[in-house]
N, C-alpha and C positions, 0 to 999 in steps of 0.2 A: 541274748540270742533267742529269737522266737521259734525254736525248733520243737514244738510240742507234738506235731504229727508230720509224717511225710510219706511220700511214695517214691519208688525208685524208677527212673527212666533208663532203659537200656538203649545204648547207641551202638549200631553195628560198625559204624565208621566214624572216626573223629580225626581232627587235624591241628597242627600247630607249628610255630617258628620262634626266633629269639633276637633281642636287643638289650641295651644297657642303661644304667642310671648311676647317679653319684650322691654322696652324702654332703650336707651342708652345715658347717659350724665354723666358728672363729676362735682362734686363740693365738698366742704369740706375743709380739712386741708390745711395749707399754705405750707407744704413740709418741715417745719423746726421743727415741734413738732409732736409727735405721735398723730394720729387722734383719737379723742374720739368717743365712740359709737354714741353720739347724733350729731356729726359733721362729720360722715363718708361720703365718697364719695357715689354717688348713685349706687345702685346695678343694674347690667344688666347680662343677660345670653346669651351665644352663644353656640349652637343654641337654639331656643325656641321651636322647635318641632323636633322629630326624627321618621323616618320610618325604622324599622329594621326587618329582618327575624329572626326566632327562631335560637339561637346560635350565632348571630352576636353581636358585641360590638360597642358602640359609646362613644364619650367623650363630656362632658358638661364643659364649662369653665365660671367662674364668674369674674367680674371686681374687687371684693374685697373678703376677706376671709369669708367663709360661712360654714354652716352645711347642708348636703344634706340628704333627706329622700324620699322614694318612697311610693306612695299610694297603690301600688299593687305589692308586691314582687313576686307574682305567675306569673305575666306577665313580669316584668322587675325589676331587682335589680340594686342598685346604690352603688358603692364602692369609697369613697373619696380618693383622692391622698394625698401625704404628704405635698404638697404646700398649702393646705387649700382652693384653688381656683378652683380645677378641680375634676372631678369624672368620673369614668368608668361606663357606663350603659350597662347591659348585658340583651339581650332579652331571656326570659325563655320559654314563651309559648304564643300562640295567645291571643290577648287582648290588653288592654291599661293601662297605668299607668301615674300618674302625679308626676314628680320629682320636689320637692320643695327645693329651696335654701333659707336659712334664715341667715341673718347677725347678728353680735353681737348687733347692734343697733335696731334690730327688723324689718328690711326690708325683704320682701319676694318676690321672683320671681319664675315662674314655667316654666317647659318644659314638654309638653305632648309627651309621647312615644307610638306609635302605632306599634304593633308587628304582623306580618303575618307569615304564615308557609313558610318554606324554599322552594324556587322555585315557589311560588304562584304568581298570578297576583296581588294580594292585594285586600283589601276590607273586607274580612271576619273577620279580626281581629280588624277592626276599630269600635270605639264606640264613642258616644257623652258624653263627661265629662264636665258638666256645671251645673250651678244653674238654668239658664233659657236661652232660645234661641229665636231668631227672624229669621226664615228660608227665604232665597231667592231661593235656590234650594234644595229640599229635597224630596226623593221619598216617595210614599204613605205608604209603609211598615214601613220605618224608622220613618216617622211622626206619625204613629199610635202607634208605640212602645214607642216613646218619647213624647206622647201627653201632659203629665204632665209638660214637660219642656217648651212648646211653649207659650211664652208670647204674641206673635203677629205674624200673618202670612203675609209674603210679597212675596209669590210665584206667578209665572205667573198664571193668571186666565182670559184669553182673553174675556170671556162672561161678565165679570164684570169690565173690564178696566185695568187689569194688563197684560202687554205684553212684550215679548222679541223683541226689535226692532233692525233691522240691518240697519245701516245708508247708505246713497247714493243709495236709491231705492233698497236695498237688493243686490247690486252688489259687495260689498266688501268682503263678505263671501258667501260660498256655504255650504249646510248642509252636515255634516259628518255622519258616521254610527250611533253613539250614542246607540250601542247595546252591549250586554254582561254584565259582572259584573260591577256594579257601585262601588263607593267608599266604600260602606258598604257590598259589595258582593252580592247584590240583582240584579236580572235581570229585572229591571224596567226602564232602560234607563237613559241617562244623556245628558246634553247639549253638542253638538259636532258641531264645525264650522271649516271650512278650508278656509284659506285666498285665495281670488280670485284676489282682488286688481288691477282692471283695471286702477284705478286712482292713483296707487302707495301708497294707505293707506287702512286700514280697521278699522271699528269701529261699536259699537252698545251699547246696554244697557237695563237694566230692568226698564221699565217705569211703574209707579204706578198711577193708577186712581181710584182703588177701595177704597171706604171711610174707611173701617176697616183697610186696609193695609196702607193708609196714616196716620191713627192714630197710627199704629204700628211703622211707620217711626218716628213720633213725639216722641213716647215713648222711642225708642232706642236712638234717638238724646238726649233726656233729661237724659237718663241713662249714656251716654258718658260724658256729661257735668258735671253731678253730681258726677260721680265715674269713672273717665277716666282710672285709673289703673286696673279696674275690667273688662272692656269691650274689646272684641277682635272680629275680623272678621276672620272666618275660610273659607279657600278655598281649595278644592281638585282638583288637576290637574294631567293629564297624557298626553303623546305624544310619538310619535316615530320620530318626526321631530324636528329640531332646530327652534328657534324663540323666540322673546321677546314679552311680553304682559304687557301693562300698564292698571292699574285700578284706578278709582277714585269714591268718594262717594258723594251722595246727590247733584249731578249735579255740583260739584265744583272741577275744576282741580287743586285747591290748596291742595287737599288731595291726589294727585297722588303718586302711588308707582308702582314698576315694579317687575315682576318675569321673570327672564332670565339672560342673560349675560350683558345687557346694557339697558338704558332707551329708550323707544320708542320716547318720546318727552320731558318729564320732570319727576321730582320726583326721589326718591332714588330707588336703586335695593335692595330688601329685601332678595333675594336668588334665586337659580336656582334648577332644579331637573334633574335627569338622564332620558334621553329620551328612556326609556326601555319599554314603554307600560304599566307600573305599575302605580297605584295611589300614589300620594305624597300629603301630607298635609302641609298647611301653616297657621300660626296664626298671624294675623297682629294686633298689639296693637293700640287701638284707642287713647291712651294717647298722641301720637305724633300729632294727628289732632284735639284734643279737642278744642283748641282755635279757629280754623277755623270753626269747626262744630257749635260751640256756636252761631256764627253770621249768620247761614243759616236758612232761613225761609222755612218751608215745605208747598208747595203749596196746595191749596184746589182743583186744577184742573188737577193735574198730575205732576209727577216729577220722574227723574231717581234716584233710590236708589243706583245702581251700574252700572258704565259704563266701557267700555274697548276699547283699541286700540291694534292692533297686527301688525302694520307696513305694509310693502308692499312686503314681501317675499311670493310669490305665493306658495301654498301648505302647508304652516305652519299650524299646528293643534292647535286649542284652545278647549280642552275638559275640562268641568267644572262639578263638582258635590260637594255635601256637602258644599254649600255656605251659611253661616249664621252668624249673630251676636250672640255672647254669653257672658254671665256674668259668670266669673269663680267662682268656689265654694270657 
């Protein structure tokens, strides 16, 4: 991690929202006998989140046979295919819906669908669907509306020690506009950075020094370790430029994952998004990092909860909103 020098950027207003993802691996039958329900291969979904406009359709595919259902048919319907492993999702109206896939053996995985109006920039149809959340970026209006869901607040608070740091003395990114509708459709701003990269790389992170936020980090770490399949990290992103972005958690690059076409340095690529200036949501399952996270100690003197690298392509945009850990319902 190239964090030799940094400066802190204070943001008066920040914003954010949520979506889901799932883990992928196989085990179970030996290939010679029919797989029994209690021995079935592990269920995974692809994709684990969808952004659709009203009238659009998408497809969800499972690794094994499942039954599909939607939590909100007024926003999105789901129609299973004959193969038993895939389904068509149809966007009906602005809003959000959770598509649940359940196997014969009782496994469940979810895909969160956010629906926006046709031709819209996005945001107005997004909503937080969760049992509880720990926000890193979330605007004031959305935080107030969802106050009952906030289990711990990890947002920037420069006066009390929570800062968004840009590494290498602030030279690797310059500030972007950060104006207009955020992920939730509110005009309260969002984090916007543009790669300057005089040294050929760019990086930064959310450094936590506030006592209550450090406690919130410990709480979400404990939640991940105790119930890894239930905890996700939601990230809202938009851009009009190409570029790859790497993220990692709790100061450990062993948790690295990438959004883009390729890894910046390490970790897997979980997906990419259309660079159309509209908001897109990603839900990152914490189950894949639970073993690493279990061994991380949360410092009493300050620690990065989320760090990022964006390579050295000058002009590449990193726009972030609706960044939070959440426990799915």
